[in-house]
C-alpha positions as CSV (number, residue, x, y, z in Angstrom):
1,M,16.6,4.7,-6.6
2,N,14.9,7.9,-5.2
3,E,14.6,9.3,-8.7
4,K,12.9,6.1,-10.0
5,I,10.5,6.1,-7.1
6,K,9.5,9.8,-7.9
7,E,9.1,8.9,-11.6
8,L,6.9,5.9,-10.6
9,K,4.7,8.1,-8.4
10,M,4.3,10.6,-11.2
11,C,3.4,7.9,-13.7
12,Y,0.9,6.4,-11.3
13,K,-0.9,9.8,-10.8
14,K,-0.9,10.5,-14.5
15,L,-2.3,7.1,-15.4
16,F,-4.9,6.6,-12.6
17,G,-5.7,10.0,-11.1
18,E,-8.1,10.4,-8.2
19,G,-11.0,8.6,-9.9
20,I,-9.5,5.2,-8.9
21,Y,-10.4,5.7,-5.2
22,S,-14.1,5.4,-5.6
23,K,-13.8,2.1,-7.4
24,C,-11.6,0.4,-4.9
25,Y,-12.5,-2.7,-3.0
26,I,-10.1,-4.2,-0.4
27,E,-10.6,-6.9,2.2
28,V,-8.4,-8.6,4.8
29,T,-9.7,-12.0,5.9
30,D,-8.4,-14.2,8.7
31,R,-8.6,-17.9,7.7
32,D,-5.9,-20.3,8.2
33,E,-3.7,-17.4,7.0
34,I,-4.2,-13.7,6.6
35,V,-5.5,-13.1,3.0
36,L,-5.4,-9.7,1.3
37,S,-7.9,-9.6,-1.5
38,A,-8.7,-6.7,-3.7
39,N,-10.2,-5.7,-7.1
40,K,-7.9,-4.2,-9.7
41,E,-8.4,-0.7,-8.4
42,G,-7.9,-1.8,-4.9
43,L,-4.5,-3.4,-5.7
44,L,-3.5,-0.3,-7.6
45,L,-4.3,1.8,-4.6
46,L,-2.1,-0.6,-2.5
47,V,0.7,-0.1,-5.0
48,E,0.4,3.8,-4.5
49,E,0.6,3.4,-0.8
50,I,3.7,1.2,-1.0
51,I,5.3,3.7,-3.4
52,T,4.5,6.5,-0.9
53,L,6.3,4.4,1.9
54,C,9.3,4.1,-0.3
55,E,9.2,7.7,-1.2
56,N,9.2,8.9,2.4
57,E,12.2,6.7,3.2
58,Q,11.6,6.8,7.0
59,L,12.1,3.5,8.7
60,G,9.0,2.6,10.6
61,S,6.7,4.4,8.2
62,H,3.6,2.3,7.8
63,Y,0.2,2.0,6.3
64,H,-2.8,0.4,8.1
65,L,-5.3,-1.7,6.4
66,D,-8.2,-2.0,8.7
67,G,-11.9,-1.3,8.9
68,A,-11.3,2.3,9.8
69,G,-9.0,2.9,6.9
70,M,-9.0,1.7,3.4
71,A,-10.2,-1.9,3.8
72,N,-13.9,-2.4,2.9
73,K,-13.9,-5.6,4.9
74,C,-11.4,-6.5,7.7
75,D,-11.4,-9.5,9.9
76,K,-7.9,-8.7,11.2
77,P,-6.0,-5.4,10.8
78,L,-2.9,-5.5,8.7
79,V,0.1,-3.1,8.8
80,I,2.6,-2.6,5.9
81,Q,5.8,-1.2,7.3
82,L,9.1,0.0,5.8
83,I,12.1,-1.6,7.5
84,K,15.8,-2.0,6.8
85,A,17.0,-5.4,5.7
86,P,19.6,-7.1,8.0
87,W,22.3,-6.6,5.4
88,Q,21.8,-2.8,4.9
89,N,24.3,-0.7,6.9
90,D,22.9,2.8,6.7
């Protein structure tokens, strides 16, 4: 699995590069439920961050989506965190 994650990260960087960051738009809105909305570039940036969490493999690693971070608009901060599933015995 680790090798596939590394390949995925390399493919992402090759396909999108650094130019994607300036085109990102991400918002987190608090309605009846938390809604994560983004343009294509913003969703791709989130994919990169999720790949990075998987690549690091450290339980508890997390990514903050808030007004101080990558979100352009944020009604309520959102955290994406790497955890172990109940059935995993590592």
